[in-house]
C-alpha positions as CSV (number, residue, x, y, z in Angstrom):
1,M,-61.8,-53.0,-121.7
2,S,-59.1,-51.4,-123.5
3,D,-55.5,-52.2,-123.9
4,E,-54.6,-49.4,-121.7
5,D,-56.8,-50.8,-118.9
6,L,-55.1,-54.1,-119.3
7,F,-51.7,-52.6,-119.0
8,S,-52.7,-50.5,-116.1
9,E,-53.9,-53.6,-114.3
10,D,-50.5,-55.3,-114.9
11,E,-48.9,-52.2,-113.4
12,D,-51.2,-52.5,-110.5
13,V,-50.2,-56.1,-110.1
14,L,-46.5,-55.2,-110.4
15,S,-46.9,-52.3,-108.1
16,G,-48.6,-54.5,-105.6
17,D,-45.8,-57.0,-105.8
18,Q,-43.3,-54.2,-105.3
19,D,-45.2,-52.9,-102.2
20,D,-45.1,-56.4,-100.7
21,A,-41.4,-56.6,-101.4
22,R,-40.9,-53.2,-99.8
23,R,-42.9,-54.2,-96.8
24,R,-40.8,-57.3,-96.5
25,R,-37.6,-55.3,-96.8
26,R,-38.9,-52.9,-94.1
27,R,-39.7,-55.8,-91.8
28,I,-36.2,-57.2,-92.3
29,A,-34.6,-53.7,-92.0
30,L,-36.8,-52.9,-88.9
31,V,-34.9,-55.3,-86.7
32,P,-31.5,-53.9,-87.4
33,G,-32.9,-50.4,-87.1
34,I,-34.1,-51.2,-83.5
35,V,-30.7,-52.7,-82.7
36,I,-29.0,-49.5,-84.0
37,Q,-31.3,-47.3,-81.9
38,V,-30.6,-49.4,-78.8
39,L,-26.9,-49.3,-79.4
40,K,-27.0,-45.5,-80.0
41,W,-28.9,-44.8,-76.8
42,T,-26.6,-47.2,-74.9
43,G,-23.6,-45.3,-76.1
44,V,-25.2,-41.9,-75.1
45,I,-26.0,-43.2,-71.6
46,L,-22.5,-44.7,-71.2
47,A,-20.9,-41.4,-72.3
48,A,-23.1,-39.5,-69.9
49,I,-22.1,-41.8,-67.0
50,I,-18.4,-41.5,-67.9
51,F,-18.7,-37.7,-68.0
52,I,-20.5,-37.5,-64.6
53,V,-18.0,-39.8,-62.9
54,T,-15.1,-37.8,-64.3
55,V,-16.6,-34.5,-63.1
56,V,-17.2,-36.0,-59.6
57,V,-13.6,-37.4,-59.3
58,I,-12.0,-34.1,-60.4
59,T,-14.2,-32.1,-58.0
60,M,-13.4,-34.4,-55.1
61,N,-9.7,-34.2,-55.8
62,I,-9.9,-30.4,-55.9
63,M,-11.8,-30.3,-52.6
64,L,-9.5,-32.7,-50.8
65,D,-6.4,-30.7,-52.0
66,R,-7.8,-27.6,-50.4
67,R,-8.7,-29.1,-47.0
68,P,-6.8,-32.4,-46.4
69,E,-6.8,-31.9,-42.7
70,A,-10.6,-31.9,-42.6
71,Q,-10.7,-35.5,-43.8
72,T,-7.9,-36.8,-41.5
73,R,-8.5,-34.9,-38.3
74,V,-9.4,-37.1,-35.3
75,P,-11.4,-35.4,-32.5
76,A,-9.3,-34.6,-29.5
77,T,-10.7,-36.5,-26.6
78,D,-9.1,-38.4,-23.7
79,A,-9.7,-41.7,-25.5
80,Y,-7.6,-40.6,-28.5
81,Q,-4.7,-39.0,-26.6
82,P,-1.5,-41.0,-26.9
83,R,0.1,-42.0,-23.6
84,R,3.5,-40.5,-23.1
85,P,6.2,-42.7,-21.6
86,P,7.6,-41.5,-18.2
87,M,10.3,-38.8,-18.3
88,D,13.2,-37.9,-16.2
89,W,13.1,-34.4,-14.7
90,Y,15.9,-32.0,-14.3
91,A,15.5,-29.2,-11.7
92,V,16.9,-26.1,-13.3
93,M,17.2,-24.2,-10.1
94,G,18.3,-27.0,-7.8
95,E,16.2,-28.5,-5.1
96,G,14.3,-25.9,-3.1
97,E,15.6,-22.9,-5.0
98,T,13.3,-20.5,-7.0
99,L,14.0,-18.0,-9.7
100,R,12.8,-14.5,-8.9
101,G,12.7,-11.3,-10.9
102,S,10.4,-8.5,-12.1
103,T,8.1,-8.3,-15.1
104,N,8.0,-5.6,-17.7
105,D,5.0,-3.9,-16.1
106,E,4.5,-0.4,-14.6
107,P,4.4,-0.8,-11.6
108,R,6.6,-3.8,-11.8
109,R,5.4,-7.2,-10.6
110,T,7.5,-10.0,-9.2
111,F,7.6,-13.5,-10.7
112,I,8.6,-16.5,-8.6
113,V,9.1,-19.7,-10.5
114,R,10.7,-23.1,-10.0
115,P,11.1,-24.7,-13.4
116,H,11.8,-28.3,-14.2
117,V,12.8,-29.7,-17.6
118,G,11.4,-33.1,-18.7
119,Y,13.4,-35.3,-21.1
120,P,13.3,-38.9,-22.2
121,Q,14.6,-41.5,-19.8
122,D,18.1,-43.0,-20.1
123,R,19.6,-40.0,-21.9
124,G,22.8,-39.5,-20.0
125,A,24.3,-37.3,-22.6
126,L,21.3,-34.9,-22.5
127,L,21.4,-34.8,-18.7
128,S,25.1,-33.9,-18.9
129,E,24.4,-31.2,-21.4
130,L,21.5,-29.8,-19.2
131,T,23.8,-29.7,-16.2
132,A,26.6,-28.0,-18.2
133,R,24.1,-25.4,-19.6
134,R,22.3,-24.8,-16.3
135,I,23.4,-21.1,-16.2
136,E,22.3,-20.5,-19.8
137,I,18.9,-22.2,-19.2
138,R,18.4,-20.0,-16.1
139,E,19.2,-16.9,-18.1
140,I,16.8,-17.9,-20.9
141,I,14.0,-18.4,-18.3
142,S,14.8,-15.2,-16.4
143,L,15.0,-13.0,-19.6
144,Y,11.8,-14.6,-20.9
145,F,9.8,-13.6,-17.7
146,S,11.5,-10.2,-17.4
147,S,10.5,-9.3,-20.9
148,R,6.8,-10.1,-20.5
149,R,3.9,-8.2,-18.8
150,A,2.0,-9.9,-16.0
151,A,-1.1,-10.2,-18.2
152,E,0.9,-12.3,-20.7
153,L,2.0,-14.7,-17.9
154,Q,-1.1,-15.2,-15.9
155,G,-3.9,-17.7,-16.6
156,A,-4.0,-21.3,-17.7
157,E,-3.8,-20.6,-21.4
158,N,-0.8,-18.2,-21.0
159,R,0.9,-20.7,-18.7
160,E,0.7,-23.4,-21.4
161,R,2.0,-21.0,-24.0
162,V,4.9,-20.0,-21.6
163,K,5.8,-23.6,-21.2
164,R,5.8,-24.3,-24.9
165,E,7.9,-21.2,-25.8
166,L,10.4,-22.0,-23.0
167,R,10.7,-25.5,-24.3
168,N,11.4,-24.3,-27.8
169,K,14.0,-21.7,-26.6
170,I,15.8,-24.4,-24.5
171,N,15.8,-26.8,-27.4
172,D,17.4,-24.2,-29.6
173,I,20.6,-24.3,-27.5
174,L,20.8,-28.1,-27.0
175,I,22.9,-30.4,-29.1
176,E,22.6,-33.9,-27.4
177,G,18.8,-34.2,-27.6
178,R,15.5,-32.4,-27.1
179,V,13.5,-31.4,-24.0
180,Q,10.0,-32.7,-24.1
181,E,8.3,-30.7,-21.4
182,V,8.8,-27.7,-19.1
183,A,6.9,-27.8,-15.8
184,F,6.8,-25.6,-12.7
185,D,6.6,-26.6,-9.1
186,E,6.0,-22.9,-8.3
187,Y,4.6,-20.3,-10.6
188,Q,3.5,-17.0,-9.1
189,I,3.1,-13.4,-10.4
190,V,2.7,-11.1,-7.4
191,E,2.5,-7.4,-7.0
192,F,5.7,-5.7,-5.9
């Protein structure tokens, strides 16, 4: 055995000791490496969840801003209809009288109506104003019917529209309160 061989064996022994030391270091470093990997993936997953939640919240806010009535609308059925308190009624024409005139048709047709105005109970000031404005209210109703064609006045849908529009026109001239309803005892559109 030569001297070189002896030294090489020492190097092998030293290199073997170094390998063992490296392996021990790797084992010691392996545990923190796993912890670092777990923490890294946990951070990535949390960031993804935060991103997804943010996108969903922003999207829902945008959708709700565009159609808020779709989320709050209650189906219109009899069970959900609010009950109205009883009203007092004012006969615009007086008892037994009717309002007659002709429509805006060719050939003209005759309208015969007996309108009543409903208002909240115990409103003496409003009743006084309705009485004082009786002539104006008759004129509003007469002009309304005279300016319409029979096709615009006949039928259930048109009758409801007429009542709504007349209520709005009457409320435009009132000071002491608001009329809640317009109703007709008689409502006819007949050929001349």
